[in-house]
LOLOVO-34595 format. One record per residue (C-alpha): residue in three letters; chain; x, y, z. Coordinates in steps of 0.25 Angstrom, whole numbers, plus 5000, padded with zeros to 4 digits. Example, Ala and Ser with C-alpha at 12.3 -4.5 7.8 and 13.67 -1.06 7.14 Angstrom:
2
   residu   chaine     c1     c2     c3
      ALA        A   5049   4982   5031
      SER        A   5055   4996   5029
This chain:
365
   residu   chaine     c1     c2     c3
      MET        A   5471   5471   5518
      LYS        A   5469   5464   5505
      ARG        A   5470   5449   5505
      LEU        A   5478   5441   5496
      TYR        A   5471   5428   5491
      ILE        A   5478   5415   5486
      LEU        A   5469   5406   5479
      VAL        A   5474   5392   5481
      LEU        A   5469   5383   5471
      GLY        A   5473   5368   5470
      PHE        A   5477   5364   5456
      VAL        A   5478   5349   5454
      PHE        A   5487   5340   5447
      LEU        A   5483   5326   5440
      LEU        A   5490   5315   5446
      SER        A   5497   5304   5438
      THR        A   5489   5291   5435
      GLY        A   5487   5282   5446
      CYS        A   5490   5292   5457
      ALA        A   5479   5302   5456
      SER        A   5473   5307   5469
      PRO        A   5457   5306   5471
      PRO        A   5450   5317   5463
      PRO        A   5445   5329   5471
      ALA        A   5431   5332   5475
      THR        A   5430   5342   5464
      PRO        A   5421   5335   5453
      THR        A   5427   5331   5440
      VAL        A   5423   5340   5429
      PRO        A   5419   5332   5416
      PRO        A   5430   5334   5406
      ILE        A   5428   5339   5392
      SER        A   5431   5327   5382
      THR        A   5444   5334   5377
      MET        A   5449   5338   5391
      PRO        A   5456   5331   5402
      PRO        A   5448   5329   5415
      LEU        A   5446   5343   5421
      THR        A   5447   5339   5436
      PRO        A   5460   5333   5440
      THR        A   5465   5326   5453
      PRO        A   5471   5335   5463
      LEU        A   5483   5333   5472
      PRO        A   5480   5336   5486
      ASP        A   5485   5349   5491
      GLU        A   5491   5352   5477
      GLY        A   5487   5365   5471
      LEU        A   5490   5379   5466
      HIS        A   5486   5391   5474
      PHE        A   5482   5405   5468
      LEU        A   5486   5418   5475
      LEU        A   5476   5429   5474
      THR        A   5480   5443   5479
      SER        A   5473   5456   5480
      SER        A   5478   5468   5472
      GLY        A   5487   5478   5480
      ASP        A   5492   5467   5490
      GLU        A   5507   5463   5491
      ALA        A   5510   5451   5482
      VAL        A   5509   5438   5488
      GLN        A   5523   5430   5487
      ILE        A   5524   5416   5484
      LYS        A   5536   5406   5484
      ARG        A   5535   5393   5477
      LEU        A   5545   5384   5485
      ALA        A   5541   5371   5478
      GLN        A   5545   5378   5464
      GLY        A   5558   5383   5469
      TRP        A   5555   5397   5472
      THR        A   5565   5403   5482
      ALA        A   5558   5417   5484
      PHE        A   5544   5423   5485
      HIS        A   5537   5429   5473
      PRO        A   5525   5438   5471
      ALA        A   5513   5431   5465
      SER        A   5501   5437   5457
      TRP        A   5486   5435   5460
      GLY        A   5483   5421   5456
      THR        A   5497   5415   5458
      THR        A   5497   5400   5460
      ILE        A   5502   5395   5474
      GLN        A   5506   5381   5475
      ARG        A   5508   5372   5487
      GLY        A   5522   5374   5492
      ASP        A   5522   5389   5489
      LEU        A   5524   5400   5500
      ILE        A   5514   5411   5500
      GLN        A   5518   5424   5506
      PRO        A   5507   5434   5509
      PRO        A   5509   5449   5507
      SER        A   5512   5457   5519
      ASP        A   5499   5464   5519
      GLY        A   5490   5452   5517
      ASP        A   5487   5438   5519
      VAL        A   5484   5427   5509
      VAL        A   5471   5419   5507
      VAL        A   5472   5405   5501
      LEU        A   5461   5397   5495
      CYS        A   5464   5383   5494
      ALA        A   5460   5373   5483
      ASP        A   5449   5368   5492
      LEU        A   5444   5382   5494
      THR        A   5449   5384   5508
      VAL        A   5454   5398   5512
      HIS        A   5467   5400   5520
      THR        A   5474   5413   5523
      LEU        A   5489   5415   5524
      THR        A   5495   5427   5531
      GLN        A   5510   5423   5530
      GLU        A   5519   5416   5521
      ALA        A   5514   5401   5519
      GLY        A   5511   5390   5510
      SER        A   5498   5385   5505
      PRO        A   5488   5382   5516
      CYS        A   5480   5373   5507
      GLN        A   5479   5358   5509
      VAL        A   5469   5354   5498
      SER        A   5466   5340   5494
      GLN        A   5454   5342   5485
      PRO        A   5455   5355   5478
      ASP        A   5443   5363   5473
      LEU        A   5452   5371   5464
      PHE        A   5462   5365   5454
      TRP        A   5467   5365   5440
      ASP        A   5475   5355   5432
      GLY        A   5479   5363   5420
      VAL        A   5476   5361   5406
      GLN        A   5483   5355   5394
      ILE        A   5488   5366   5384
      VAL        A   5483   5363   5369
      ARG        A   5488   5373   5359
      PRO        A   5477   5374   5348
      MET        A   5476   5385   5338
      ALA        A   5467   5397   5342
      PRO        A   5454   5398   5336
      GLY        A   5453   5409   5326
      GLN        A   5445   5421   5329
      GLN        A   5435   5417   5318
      VAL        A   5432   5405   5326
      PRO        A   5420   5406   5336
      PHE        A   5428   5398   5346
      ILE        A   5422   5394   5360
      ILE        A   5424   5403   5372
      TYR        A   5415   5396   5382
      PRO        A   5412   5385   5385
      ARG        A   5426   5380   5380
      ARG        A   5433   5367   5385
      THR        A   5427   5369   5398
      SER        A   5417   5363   5408
      THR        A   5405   5372   5412
      ILE        A   5394   5372   5423
      GLU        A   5385   5380   5415
      THR        A   5373   5372   5409
      HIS        A   5371   5384   5399
      PRO        A   5385   5390   5397
      LEU        A   5388   5403   5390
      LEU        A   5393   5399   5376
      GLN        A   5404   5409   5371
      TRP        A   5413   5410   5359
      HIS        A   5422   5418   5351
      ASP        A   5416   5430   5343
      THR        A   5419   5428   5328
      GLY        A   5411   5440   5324
      ALA        A   5400   5431   5318
      SER        A   5386   5436   5316
      SER        A   5381   5424   5324
      TYR        A   5386   5411   5329
      THR        A   5380   5397   5330
      VAL        A   5382   5391   5344
      ALA        A   5381   5376   5347
      ILE        A   5384   5366   5358
      ILE        A   5390   5353   5353
      GLN        A   5390   5340   5360
      ASP        A   5396   5328   5353
      GLY        A   5397   5335   5340
      VAL        A   5382   5339   5340
      ALA        A   5376   5352   5343
      ILE        A   5366   5351   5355
      TRP        A   5363   5366   5354
      GLN        A   5365   5377   5343
      GLU        A   5361   5391   5342
      ALA        A   5363   5399   5329
      GLY        A   5363   5414   5327
      VAL        A   5371   5418   5340
      THR        A   5376   5432   5339
      THR        A   5384   5433   5352
      THR        A   5396   5425   5356
      GLU        A   5390   5419   5368
      ILE        A   5377   5412   5372
      HIS        A   5372   5404   5383
      TYR        A   5369   5389   5381
      PRO        A   5354   5390   5381
      ASP        A   5345   5385   5392
      ASP        A   5336   5378   5381
      ALA        A   5348   5371   5375
      PRO        A   5351   5356   5377
      PRO        A   5357   5355   5391
      LEU        A   5372   5353   5392
      GLU        A   5375   5339   5399
      PRO        A   5386   5339   5410
      GLY        A   5398   5331   5405
      GLU        A   5395   5332   5390
      ASN        A   5405   5339   5380
      TYR        A   5399   5351   5373
      LEU        A   5405   5361   5363
      LEU        A   5401   5375   5360
      GLU        A   5402   5377   5345
      ILE        A   5401   5391   5338
      THR        A   5399   5394   5324
      ASP        A   5401   5408   5317
      VAL        A   5389   5408   5308
      ASP        A   5396   5419   5299
      SER        A   5409   5411   5296
      GLY        A   5405   5397   5300
      ALA        A   5417   5397   5310
      SER        A   5415   5387   5321
      SER        A   5421   5386   5335
      SER        A   5424   5372   5331
      ALA        A   5436   5378   5323
      ASP        A   5443   5381   5336
      PRO        A   5456   5373   5336
      SER        A   5454   5369   5351
      LYS        A   5446   5357   5353
      GLY        A   5439   5351   5365
      LEU        A   5432   5364   5368
      GLY        A   5419   5358   5373
      PHE        A   5413   5360   5387
      GLN        A   5405   5352   5397
      LEU        A   5395   5355   5408
      LEU        A   5398   5350   5422
      ALA        A   5388   5341   5429
      PRO        A   5379   5347   5439
      GLU        A   5386   5341   5451
      GLN        A   5399   5347   5445
      SER        A   5393   5360   5443
      ALA        A   5388   5360   5457
      VAL        A   5402   5358   5462
      VAL        A   5408   5369   5454
      ASN        A   5397   5379   5458
      ALA        A   5400   5375   5473
      ALA        A   5415   5377   5471
      ARG        A   5412   5391   5464
      ALA        A   5403   5395   5476
      ARG        A   5415   5391   5486
      ILE        A   5425   5399   5478
      MET        A   5416   5411   5477
      ALA        A   5413   5411   5492
      LEU        A   5428   5411   5496
      PRO        A   5434   5423   5503
      LEU        A   5441   5428   5491
      GLU        A   5440   5440   5482
      GLU        A   5432   5438   5469
      GLY        A   5444   5437   5460
      ALA        A   5450   5426   5469
      LYS        A   5437   5418   5468
      GLN        A   5436   5419   5453
      PHE        A   5450   5414   5452
      ALA        A   5447   5403   5461
      LEU        A   5435   5400   5453
      ALA        A   5442   5400   5440
      ASN        A   5452   5390   5445
      TYR        A   5441   5381   5450
      TYR        A   5433   5381   5437
      ALA        A   5446   5379   5429
      GLY        A   5449   5366   5438
      GLN        A   5435   5361   5434
      GLY        A   5437   5364   5419
      LEU        A   5427   5375   5420
      TYR        A   5437   5384   5411
      GLY        A   5426   5394   5406
      ASP        A   5422   5397   5420
      ALA        A   5436   5397   5425
      LEU        A   5440   5408   5414
      ALA        A   5427   5416   5418
      ALA        A   5432   5416   5433
      LEU        A   5446   5420   5429
      ASP        A   5441   5432   5422
      GLU        A   5434   5436   5434
      ALA        A   5447   5435   5442
      ALA        A   5454   5442   5432
      VAL        A   5445   5454   5433
      MET        A   5450   5456   5448
      HIS        A   5464   5451   5447
      LYS        A   5474   5454   5436
      SER        A   5484   5443   5438
      PRO        A   5493   5434   5429
      GLN        A   5488   5422   5436
      VAL        A   5473   5424   5432
      LEU        A   5479   5426   5417
      LEU        A   5486   5413   5419
      TRP        A   5474   5405   5424
      ARG        A   5466   5411   5412
      GLY        A   5476   5406   5402
      ARG        A   5476   5392   5408
      ILE        A   5461   5391   5408
      LEU        A   5461   5396   5393
      ILE        A   5470   5385   5390
      ALA        A   5460   5375   5395
      ILE        A   5450   5380   5386
      ARG        A   5459   5381   5374
      PHE        A   5460   5396   5373
      ASN        A   5475   5396   5372
      ALA        A   5477   5409   5365
      ASP        A   5469   5416   5376
      ALA        A   5477   5408   5386
      GLN        A   5490   5413   5380
      THR        A   5485   5427   5382
      ALA        A   5482   5425   5396
      PHE        A   5496   5419   5399
      ASN        A   5503   5430   5392
      ASP        A   5495   5441   5400
      ALA        A   5498   5433   5413
      SER        A   5513   5434   5409
      ILE        A   5512   5449   5406
      LEU        A   5504   5452   5419
      ALA        A   5513   5443   5428
      GLU        A   5526   5450   5422
      THR        A   5519   5464   5425
      VAL        A   5516   5460   5440
      GLY        A   5529   5453   5442
      ASP        A   5523   5439   5444
      VAL        A   5535   5431   5439
      GLU        A   5528   5417   5441
      SER        A   5515   5421   5434
      GLN        A   5523   5426   5422
      ALA        A   5530   5413   5422
      GLU        A   5517   5405   5423
      ALA        A   5512   5413   5411
      ARG        A   5524   5410   5403
      ALA        A   5524   5396   5406
      GLU        A   5509   5395   5402
      LEU        A   5512   5402   5389
      TRP        A   5523   5392   5386
      LYS        A   5514   5381   5388
      LEU        A   5503   5387   5380
      THR        A   5512   5391   5368
      GLY        A   5524   5383   5368
      ASN        A   5532   5396   5367
      LYS        A   5546   5394   5373
      GLY        A   5548   5408   5377
      TYR        A   5537   5407   5387
      TRP        A   5544   5395   5393
      ASP        A   5557   5402   5394
      THR        A   5550   5414   5401
      ALA        A   5542   5405   5411
      VAL        A   5555   5397   5415
      ALA        A   5563   5410   5417
      LEU        A   5552   5416   5426
      TYR        A   5551   5403   5434
      GLN        A   5566   5403   5435
      GLN        A   5565   5417   5440
      LEU        A   5555   5412   5451
      GLY        A   5564   5400   5454
      ASP        A   5553   5391   5450
      THR        A   5561   5379   5447
      GLU        A   5549   5370   5447
      ARG        A   5542   5377   5436
      VAL        A   5554   5379   5428
      SER        A   5556   5364   5428
      ALA        A   5542   5362   5424
      LEU        A   5543   5371   5412
      GLU        A   5556   5364   5408
      ASN        A   5549   5351   5409
      GLU        A   5537   5355   5401
      ARG        A   5545   5361   5390
């Protein structure tokens, strides 16, 4: 009998000034200068939960009582489950729940979330949407590391291929190149072992120049695209959390999905995307595409994020997942400002009876 997995990830919310709870045990990731702090303060026992199912099993059903739902609805792999929701396992299986503190629970009958989490290891506070123009294809824009933290002391540097005969690659700190290499004929290179060591907490920027046209990655309309190296003690915590996740009794796709959300909560957006790509190989789900879009927004790849949300909407409609389709349309509206997306999202949430999200969208508009 195949098992159905629900990944319960605690996502956190910032408290208003003067009433914030104490910070969690998870260490604060040093923010990039143009970014807000990356580790928010969690509310105890608050969170979103992810429902991860094996192919071929009956669909898990959910009912969101707090949002006004009066009936159960099927949910795709990766659907978020919140406190106050009812979870209905399939008749031919049970449900394994991984809470935000990485504890595991099994549900064999209809129930709510079994998690009581005060200090989540897994969380996400969202990102602000900025709408810059997309860089032209003639610009060798940065792919990685781009607006992210990293635990790699010698990261793989990647950029867009403009078809140049070669590129000049540089690492900039405070407006000065601390390392530079000319004549690079590929579109990626590891930061060399003999280059000046990257210092934790310092802001760095990858800069690429097309030697044929003279076009530079600095022409990217998006700003604040630098990166930071985590301190050794923070890297140790991240590696320990990764080891815990990879040791969980979940299938590989669920582990990678959990890992992606852990990385995203720590501001390790490049690593989060890589883990999502691994999860996507094993699970074709609108929810994987939705999370891909959200992380792409974090690193200012808005055009790619729009594609991910659009693909999520199409896939959700194909599989009959009304809520995922509504989420995708709502994300598209927030990203583009296109009222048609807003209208569709509201209509889909009304179809679910989701009065809370309809009201939220009306207020946001």
